[in-house]
C-alpha positions as CSV (number, residue, x, y, z in Angstrom):
1,M,-10.8,-12.7,1.1
2,I,-11.3,-15.7,3.4
3,G,-8.2,-16.3,5.6
4,I,-6.3,-13.1,4.7
5,G,-6.6,-11.6,8.1
6,M,-5.4,-14.8,9.7
7,S,-2.4,-15.1,7.4
8,M,-1.4,-11.4,7.9
9,N,-1.6,-11.8,11.7
10,H,0.6,-14.8,11.5
11,Q,3.1,-13.1,9.2
12,Q,3.3,-9.9,11.3
13,R,5.5,-11.8,13.8
14,G,8.3,-11.5,11.3
15,G,7.2,-8.2,9.8
16,T,6.0,-7.7,6.3
17,G,7.1,-4.1,5.7
18,E,5.2,-2.4,2.8
19,T,5.6,-5.2,0.3
20,P,2.4,-7.2,0.0
21,P,2.9,-10.8,1.1
22,P,2.8,-13.5,-1.5
23,P,-0.2,-15.8,-1.6
24,P,0.1,-18.3,1.3
25,T,1.4,-21.6,0.2
26,S,0.8,-23.4,3.6
27,H,-2.9,-24.2,4.0
28,V,-4.1,-25.4,7.4
29,F,-7.4,-27.3,8.1
30,V,-8.7,-28.5,11.5
31,V,-10.5,-31.9,11.6
32,A,-12.6,-32.3,14.7
33,G,-15.6,-34.1,16.2
34,Q,-16.1,-37.6,17.4
35,S,-15.1,-41.0,16.0
36,N,-16.3,-40.5,12.4
37,S,-14.1,-37.4,12.2
38,V,-11.1,-39.5,13.4
39,G,-12.1,-42.4,11.2
40,R,-12.7,-46.1,11.9
41,A,-12.4,-47.5,8.3
42,A,-10.2,-50.5,8.1
43,D,-6.8,-49.7,6.6
44,D,-6.8,-50.3,2.9
45,G,-3.2,-49.8,2.2
46,G,-3.5,-46.2,1.0
47,D,-1.7,-43.1,2.3
48,F,-2.3,-39.4,2.3
49,P,-0.8,-37.6,-0.7
50,A,2.9,-37.0,-0.5
51,G,3.9,-33.8,1.3
52,V,0.8,-33.5,3.5
53,M,1.8,-32.5,7.1
54,E,0.1,-33.3,10.4
55,W,0.3,-32.1,13.9
56,R,1.5,-35.2,15.6
57,S,0.7,-36.6,19.1
58,D,4.1,-35.4,20.3
59,D,3.1,-31.8,19.4
60,T,5.4,-31.4,16.4
61,W,4.7,-31.0,12.7
62,G,5.6,-34.1,10.6
63,A,4.8,-35.9,7.4
64,I,1.6,-37.8,7.5
65,G,1.2,-41.5,6.5
66,S,-2.1,-43.4,6.3
67,R,-3.9,-41.9,9.3
68,L,-4.3,-38.4,10.8
69,S,-3.2,-37.9,14.4
70,H,-5.8,-36.5,16.7
71,G,-3.5,-36.4,19.8
72,V,-2.4,-39.0,22.3
73,A,-5.9,-40.5,22.5
74,E,-6.1,-41.0,18.7
75,P,-2.4,-41.2,17.5
76,E,-0.9,-41.1,14.0
77,A,-0.6,-44.0,11.7
78,I,0.2,-47.4,13.1
79,A,3.0,-49.3,11.3
80,R,1.6,-51.9,8.9
81,P,0.6,-54.6,9.2
82,A,-1.5,-53.9,12.3
83,T,-5.1,-54.8,13.2
84,G,-5.7,-51.4,14.8
85,A,-4.8,-49.4,11.7
86,N,-7.7,-47.3,10.3
87,F,-8.4,-44.0,8.5
88,G,-11.2,-41.4,8.0
89,F,-12.5,-38.9,5.4
90,A,-9.5,-36.5,5.9
91,R,-7.4,-38.6,3.5
92,A,-9.7,-38.2,0.5
93,F,-10.4,-34.6,1.4
94,A,-6.6,-34.0,1.2
95,A,-6.4,-35.6,-2.2
96,S,-9.4,-33.7,-3.6
97,Y,-8.2,-30.4,-2.2
98,L,-4.7,-30.7,-3.5
99,A,-6.0,-31.7,-6.9
100,E,-7.5,-28.2,-7.2
101,N,-4.8,-26.4,-5.3
102,P,-1.5,-27.7,-6.7
103,G,1.7,-26.2,-5.3
104,V,0.5,-25.7,-1.7
105,T,1.5,-27.5,1.4
106,L,-1.5,-28.9,3.2
107,R,-1.3,-29.1,7.0
108,L,-4.0,-30.9,9.0
109,I,-4.7,-30.6,12.7
110,G,-6.7,-33.5,14.1
111,A,-8.7,-32.6,17.2
112,G,-11.4,-35.4,17.3
113,R,-12.3,-37.7,20.1
114,G,-14.4,-40.8,19.8
115,G,-17.7,-41.0,21.7
116,T,-17.9,-37.3,22.7
117,G,-20.8,-35.0,22.6
118,F,-22.6,-31.9,24.0
119,E,-25.0,-33.6,26.3
120,D,-22.1,-35.3,28.1
121,D,-20.4,-32.0,28.7
122,E,-17.5,-32.5,26.4
123,W,-17.8,-30.2,23.4
124,N,-19.6,-27.2,24.9
125,P,-17.4,-24.1,25.3
126,G,-15.4,-24.6,28.5
127,D,-15.8,-28.4,28.6
128,A,-12.6,-30.4,29.0
129,V,-12.6,-32.0,25.5
130,Y,-13.4,-28.6,23.9
131,A,-10.6,-26.9,25.8
132,Q,-8.1,-29.6,24.9
133,A,-9.1,-29.3,21.2
134,V,-8.7,-25.5,21.3
135,A,-5.3,-25.8,23.0
136,R,-4.1,-28.4,20.5
137,V,-5.2,-26.4,17.5
138,N,-3.7,-23.2,18.8
139,A,-0.4,-24.9,19.7
140,A,-0.2,-26.3,16.1
141,L,-1.0,-22.9,14.6
142,A,1.7,-21.2,16.7
143,A,4.2,-23.7,15.4
144,A,3.2,-23.4,11.8
145,P,5.7,-21.8,9.5
146,A,5.4,-18.1,8.5
147,G,3.0,-17.7,5.5
148,S,0.6,-20.4,6.8
149,V,-3.1,-19.6,6.7
150,L,-6.0,-21.3,8.4
151,K,-8.4,-22.2,5.6
152,G,-11.2,-24.0,7.4
153,I,-12.6,-26.5,10.0
154,L,-14.1,-29.9,9.1
155,W,-16.5,-31.2,11.7
156,H,-18.3,-34.4,12.1
157,Q,-20.2,-35.2,15.3
158,G,-23.6,-36.1,16.6
159,E,-23.9,-39.8,17.3
160,A,-23.2,-39.3,21.0
161,D,-26.1,-36.8,21.2
162,A,-28.5,-39.1,19.4
163,K,-29.1,-41.5,22.3
164,T,-31.6,-39.5,24.4
165,P,-34.6,-37.3,23.7
166,A,-33.1,-34.5,25.8
167,A,-29.8,-34.5,23.9
168,R,-31.6,-34.6,20.5
169,A,-33.8,-31.7,21.5
170,G,-30.9,-29.5,22.6
171,Y,-28.6,-30.4,19.7
172,A,-29.3,-27.5,17.3
173,S,-28.7,-24.9,20.0
174,A,-25.6,-26.6,21.3
175,L,-24.1,-26.9,17.8
176,S,-24.9,-23.2,17.1
177,S,-23.1,-22.2,20.3
178,F,-20.1,-24.4,19.4
179,V,-19.6,-23.0,15.9
180,T,-19.6,-19.4,17.3
181,A,-17.3,-20.2,20.2
182,F,-14.9,-22.4,18.3
183,R,-14.3,-19.6,15.7
184,S,-13.7,-17.2,18.6
185,D,-11.3,-19.4,20.6
186,I,-9.1,-20.5,17.8
187,T,-6.4,-17.9,17.5
188,W,-6.3,-17.6,13.7
189,A,-10.0,-18.0,13.1
190,T,-12.6,-15.3,12.5
191,A,-16.3,-15.1,12.1
192,D,-15.8,-15.9,8.4
193,T,-13.6,-19.0,8.8
194,P,-15.4,-21.7,6.8
195,I,-16.8,-24.6,8.8
196,V,-18.0,-27.8,7.1
197,L,-20.4,-30.0,8.9
198,G,-21.0,-33.6,7.8
199,G,-24.4,-35.2,7.4
200,H,-25.5,-38.4,9.0
201,F,-26.0,-41.9,7.8
202,L,-28.9,-44.3,7.2
203,N,-29.0,-47.7,8.9
204,V,-27.1,-46.7,12.1
205,T,-27.8,-49.5,14.5
206,G,-28.3,-49.5,18.3
207,T,-29.8,-46.8,20.4
208,Y,-28.9,-43.9,18.1
209,D,-31.6,-41.7,16.5
210,T,-29.7,-39.2,14.4
211,S,-32.7,-37.7,12.5
212,A,-32.8,-34.6,14.7
213,I,-29.0,-34.3,14.5
214,Q,-29.2,-34.5,10.7
215,N,-31.8,-31.7,10.5
216,A,-29.7,-29.4,12.6
217,V,-26.6,-30.1,10.5
218,Q,-28.4,-29.8,7.2
219,A,-29.8,-26.4,8.2
220,M,-26.5,-24.8,9.3
221,P,-25.7,-23.1,5.9
222,N,-29.0,-21.3,6.3
223,T,-28.5,-20.3,9.9
224,H,-24.8,-19.5,10.0
225,A,-22.8,-17.8,7.2
226,F,-19.6,-19.4,6.0
227,T,-20.8,-22.9,6.9
228,G,-21.2,-25.7,4.5
229,Y,-22.7,-29.2,4.4
230,A,-20.9,-32.5,3.5
231,D,-23.5,-34.8,1.9
232,P,-23.2,-38.5,2.7
233,S,-26.0,-39.4,0.2
234,S,-24.1,-38.4,-2.9
235,P,-23.1,-39.9,-5.3
236,V,-24.5,-42.9,-3.3
237,E,-25.6,-43.4,0.3
238,A,-22.8,-44.1,2.7
239,T,-22.3,-47.6,4.0
240,L,-21.1,-48.5,7.4
241,S,-18.6,-51.1,8.6
242,D,-20.1,-51.8,12.0
243,G,-23.5,-50.1,12.1
244,L,-22.0,-46.7,13.2
245,H,-18.7,-45.9,11.4
246,L,-18.0,-45.3,7.7
247,D,-16.4,-48.2,5.8
248,A,-13.4,-47.5,3.6
249,A,-15.3,-46.8,0.3
250,S,-17.7,-44.4,2.0
251,A,-14.9,-42.6,3.9
252,T,-13.2,-42.0,0.6
253,R,-16.4,-40.6,-1.0
254,F,-17.1,-38.5,2.0
255,G,-13.8,-36.8,1.8
256,A,-14.6,-35.4,-1.6
257,Q,-18.0,-34.2,-0.2
258,Y,-16.2,-32.3,2.5
259,H,-14.2,-30.5,-0.2
260,A,-17.4,-29.6,-2.0
261,G,-18.9,-28.4,1.3
262,F,-15.8,-26.3,2.0
263,K,-16.2,-24.5,-1.4
264,A,-19.9,-24.0,-0.6
265,A,-18.9,-22.6,2.8
266,E,-16.5,-20.1,1.2
267,A,-19.3,-18.9,-1.0
268,N,-21.9,-18.7,1.8
269,T,-21.0,-15.1,2.6
270,S,-24.4,-13.8,3.7
271,L,-27.8,-15.0,5.0
272,S,-29.7,-12.0,3.6
273,Q,-32.8,-12.8,1.7
274,G,-33.6,-10.5,-1.2
275,G,-35.2,-13.0,-3.6
276,V,-38.7,-14.4,-4.2
277,I,-39.3,-18.2,-4.5
278,T,-41.3,-19.3,-7.5
279,T,-42.1,-22.8,-8.8
280,G,-42.7,-24.4,-12.2
281,A,-45.0,-27.2,-13.2
282,L,-44.9,-30.5,-11.2
283,A,-43.9,-33.6,-13.1
284,R,-45.3,-37.0,-12.0
285,H,-44.0,-40.4,-13.1
286,D,-44.2,-44.1,-12.3
287,L,-40.9,-45.9,-12.0
288,P,-40.1,-49.5,-13.2
289,A,-39.5,-52.1,-10.5
290,S,-35.7,-52.5,-10.8
291,L,-32.5,-52.1,-8.8
292,T,-31.6,-49.3,-11.3
293,A,-34.8,-47.6,-12.5
294,Q,-34.9,-44.8,-15.0
295,V,-37.5,-42.5,-16.5
296,S,-36.3,-40.5,-19.6
297,T,-37.1,-36.9,-20.6
298,V,-38.8,-35.8,-17.4
299,A,-40.0,-32.2,-17.7
300,L,-37.9,-30.0,-15.5
301,G,-39.3,-26.5,-16.3
302,T,-37.4,-23.5,-17.6
303,P,-33.6,-23.7,-17.3
304,A,-32.0,-21.2,-14.9
305,A,-28.9,-20.8,-12.9
306,D,-30.9,-20.9,-9.7
307,R,-33.2,-23.8,-10.6
308,Q,-33.4,-26.6,-8.0
309,I,-35.4,-29.7,-8.4
310,V,-37.4,-31.0,-5.4
311,L,-38.1,-34.7,-5.8
312,A,-40.4,-36.9,-3.7
313,L,-39.9,-40.6,-4.2
314,V,-42.6,-43.1,-2.9
315,V,-41.8,-46.8,-3.0
316,R,-43.2,-50.0,-1.5
317,G,-41.6,-53.5,-1.4
318,N,-41.5,-56.7,0.4
319,F,-38.4,-55.6,2.4
320,G,-38.8,-51.9,2.5
321,P,-36.5,-50.9,-0.4
322,Q,-34.5,-47.8,0.1
323,P,-33.1,-45.5,-2.6
324,L,-29.3,-45.5,-2.6
325,S,-28.9,-42.7,-5.1
326,V,-31.0,-40.3,-7.3
327,Q,-29.8,-38.4,-10.3
328,V,-31.8,-35.8,-12.2
329,G,-30.4,-34.7,-15.6
330,G,-27.1,-36.3,-14.6
331,V,-26.9,-34.3,-11.3
332,D,-26.6,-36.2,-8.0
333,M,-29.5,-35.3,-5.7
334,M,-29.1,-34.6,-2.0
335,R,-31.3,-36.5,0.5
336,M,-33.2,-34.1,2.7
337,G,-33.5,-35.2,6.3
338,F,-34.1,-38.9,6.8
339,P,-36.5,-41.1,4.8
340,S,-39.5,-43.1,6.1
341,F,-39.4,-46.7,5.1
342,G,-40.4,-50.1,6.4
343,N,-41.5,-53.5,5.2
344,S,-44.5,-53.2,2.9
345,M,-44.9,-49.6,3.9
346,C,-45.3,-46.6,1.6
347,G,-41.7,-45.4,2.0
348,L,-41.0,-41.8,1.2
349,T,-37.7,-39.9,0.7
350,L,-37.2,-36.2,-0.3
351,F,-34.3,-35.0,-2.4
352,T,-33.1,-31.7,-3.8
353,G,-30.4,-30.6,-6.2
354,S,-29.2,-27.8,-8.4
355,V,-30.1,-28.6,-12.0
356,P,-29.5,-25.4,-14.0
357,D,-29.5,-26.8,-17.6
358,G,-32.1,-28.5,-19.8
359,T,-35.9,-28.3,-20.2
360,T,-36.0,-32.1,-19.7
361,G,-33.7,-34.7,-18.1
362,D,-33.5,-38.3,-17.2
363,V,-34.3,-39.4,-13.6
364,D,-32.2,-42.4,-12.4
365,V,-32.8,-44.1,-9.1
366,R,-30.8,-46.9,-7.6
367,F,-32.3,-49.1,-4.9
368,D,-30.9,-51.5,-2.3
369,S,-33.6,-54.1,-3.2
370,I,-36.2,-54.6,-5.9
371,P,-39.5,-52.8,-5.2
372,R,-42.9,-54.2,-5.9
373,S,-43.9,-53.8,-9.5
374,G,-46.4,-51.0,-10.1
375,Q,-45.8,-49.5,-6.6
376,L,-43.2,-46.8,-7.0
377,G,-43.2,-43.3,-8.4
378,F,-42.0,-39.8,-7.9
379,V,-43.0,-36.1,-8.3
380,A,-40.4,-33.5,-9.3
381,L,-41.0,-29.7,-8.8
382,P,-38.8,-27.0,-10.3
383,V,-38.0,-24.3,-7.7
384,Y,-36.4,-20.9,-8.4
385,G,-34.9,-18.4,-6.0
386,A,-34.4,-20.7,-3.0
387,R,-31.3,-21.5,-1.0
388,A,-30.1,-25.1,-0.9
389,G,-30.7,-27.0,2.3
390,L,-33.2,-26.8,5.1
391,A,-34.4,-23.4,6.2
392,T,-34.0,-24.2,9.9
393,P,-33.6,-27.4,12.0
394,A,-37.4,-27.4,12.3
395,G,-37.8,-27.0,8.6
396,F,-38.1,-30.8,8.0
397,A,-40.6,-33.3,9.5
398,R,-41.7,-36.8,8.6
399,R,-44.3,-39.3,9.6
400,L,-44.9,-43.0,8.7
401,E,-48.0,-44.9,9.9
402,T,-48.8,-48.6,10.1
403,G,-52.2,-50.2,9.8
404,T,-55.4,-49.2,8.1
405,G,-58.2,-46.7,8.4
406,H,-56.1,-43.5,8.2
407,T,-58.1,-40.5,6.9
408,A,-55.5,-37.8,7.5
409,L,-51.8,-37.3,8.5
410,N,-50.4,-34.1,10.0
411,L,-47.1,-32.7,11.1
412,D,-45.5,-29.3,12.0
413,V,-42.7,-27.3,10.4
414,D,-41.4,-23.8,11.1
415,A,-41.7,-21.3,8.2
416,A,-41.1,-17.6,7.8
417,A,-42.4,-15.1,5.3
418,G,-41.3,-16.0,1.7
419,D,-40.3,-19.6,2.6
420,L,-41.4,-22.5,0.3
421,V,-43.3,-25.1,2.2
422,F,-43.4,-28.4,0.3
423,A,-45.1,-31.6,1.4
424,A,-45.6,-35.1,-0.1
425,S,-47.4,-38.2,0.9
426,G,-47.7,-41.8,-0.2
427,S,-50.7,-44.0,0.5
428,L,-52.1,-47.4,-0.2
429,S,-55.8,-48.4,-0.7
430,G,-57.8,-50.3,-3.2
431,P,-58.3,-48.6,-5.6
432,A,-55.9,-45.7,-5.1
433,T,-57.4,-42.8,-3.1
434,S,-56.8,-39.1,-3.8
435,A,-55.8,-36.6,-1.2
436,S,-55.4,-32.9,-0.6
437,F,-53.2,-30.6,1.5
438,D,-54.0,-27.4,3.3
439,L,-51.5,-25.7,1.0
440,D,-52.0,-23.4,-2.0
441,T,-51.3,-26.1,-4.7
442,T,-52.2,-29.8,-4.5
443,S,-51.4,-32.7,-6.9
444,T,-52.6,-36.3,-6.4
445,A,-52.5,-39.3,-8.7
446,P,-52.4,-43.1,-8.6
447,I,-49.1,-45.0,-9.2
448,A,-49.4,-47.3,-12.2
449,A,-53.2,-46.9,-12.0
450,G,-53.1,-49.4,-9.1
451,N,-53.8,-49.2,-5.4
452,M,-51.0,-46.8,-4.5
453,A,-51.0,-43.0,-4.8
454,I,-48.5,-40.2,-4.5
455,H,-49.6,-36.8,-3.3
456,A,-47.9,-33.4,-3.2
457,G,-48.6,-29.8,-2.1
458,W,-46.8,-26.6,-1.8
459,S,-47.1,-22.9,-0.8
460,V,-45.0,-19.8,-0.4
461,Q,-45.4,-18.6,3.2
462,P,-47.3,-15.3,3.2
463,A,-46.0,-12.1,4.9
464,G,-46.0,-12.1,8.7
465,P,-43.9,-13.4,11.6
466,A,-42.4,-16.9,11.5
467,V,-44.8,-19.5,12.6
468,T,-45.0,-23.2,13.4
469,R,-47.1,-24.3,10.4
470,A,-49.4,-27.3,10.8
471,I,-49.6,-29.3,7.6
472,T,-52.4,-31.8,7.0
473,C,-52.8,-34.3,4.2
474,S,-56.4,-35.4,4.0
475,Y,-57.3,-38.6,2.2
476,A,-60.6,-38.9,0.3
477,A,-61.2,-42.4,1.8
478,P,-59.4,-44.4,4.5
479,V,-55.9,-45.5,3.5
480,Q,-53.3,-48.0,4.7
481,V,-49.6,-47.5,5.8
482,P,-49.4,-43.8,4.6
483,S,-46.3,-41.6,4.9
484,L,-46.0,-37.8,5.0
485,H,-42.9,-35.5,4.7
486,A,-42.5,-31.8,4.6
487,L,-39.6,-29.4,4.1
488,V,-39.1,-25.7,4.2
489,M,-36.7,-23.8,1.9
490,R,-35.5,-20.3,2.4
491,P,-35.4,-17.5,-0.3
492,A,-31.9,-16.7,-1.6
């Protein structure tokens, strides 16, 4: 049903009579945000698929080449060879979308602008950049041929709002207001027009702290219907060309993730919660110290269509190794929030993923550097009846401490009745020290019977109003360089 109202409104200009219109064959997407929506990947000689149309900087529809136009400030493809030629994720999105929708004409409207954000009064409803984007999109839609339908909006933005504490604190509210207003102000859009929001990248350099931005974006499918998330951590973490912008390989992978996020947004028709979250038995395993580490036949619980695996990975190494990808039973896992890592620290990353099949499955982890032998492991918890993603922007928190003598770590997350609250910690001591959480279930065990340990706990939030829940991990003896993460998942 998505888009039918928009298509009919457009077709009514020529009159449809009583004969039902044929399925629309001209599908329109808006691509907006800041520089990673425009694309800064160095030109690699590729082009958009043949037949894809763009709204050009001279306000006409025309065939697209290697780069999507976003207006006079971000024009269409530069003739090769040229040092300024570049491209973004829209190209791979177009290829993925057309592979599943043969026979349609894909039309793209670029409305991005590098370096723009909410805090600087550019993307809030009524701001100049926002108004210019709306005007550009509406002009393109008005000029689209009869039978066209607006299918969705692809959004990537947040780095500009990651520079100051005030901007980060206000981002979730600003993004929510933007999504509602943008759907209202675009002439063919409705409240159920799919919007896909892209996740944020590790190893961004400079003054940017995108962790709060990531939380807000990753929670959108659970706070706004018909929104989806494009995951930059699958099938492998994105890499950057300059410490801020996607390189060519990652822009290509990210385009396919936007297509997956679009399909998820189409299916995200309601935020109602009628289910009950349950969990299976926790599996705990050490990992071998390798760039590509595997544990075979990990217990995954009872197969079910709604089974998700929550995985907490703890790793320590001379250079703070980071996981680049995780698979469970052949399924790519999605990084939740941002990891905590550092040189010789007990780095911790949380992942989730839908793994409906199999009572067991292999767990495969790929690292960017070799961890210390005997100092890495994971826990995996089967979860049933939960929605994917963070329950709210305050549904994820992390903490990493340096030094020695820590007897407890704590942090806060927001949780409502029926939510799953999951927490995990890694710690170092000699010998490994056990720990406990102020949660219903606790598991704690050494890694490789050595001086590191991995701890986990979880609860289903009881009936009552939503609360800010304080979570504490208490260690049985003082520990060194501990980490603590918590996430909240909402019932389906």
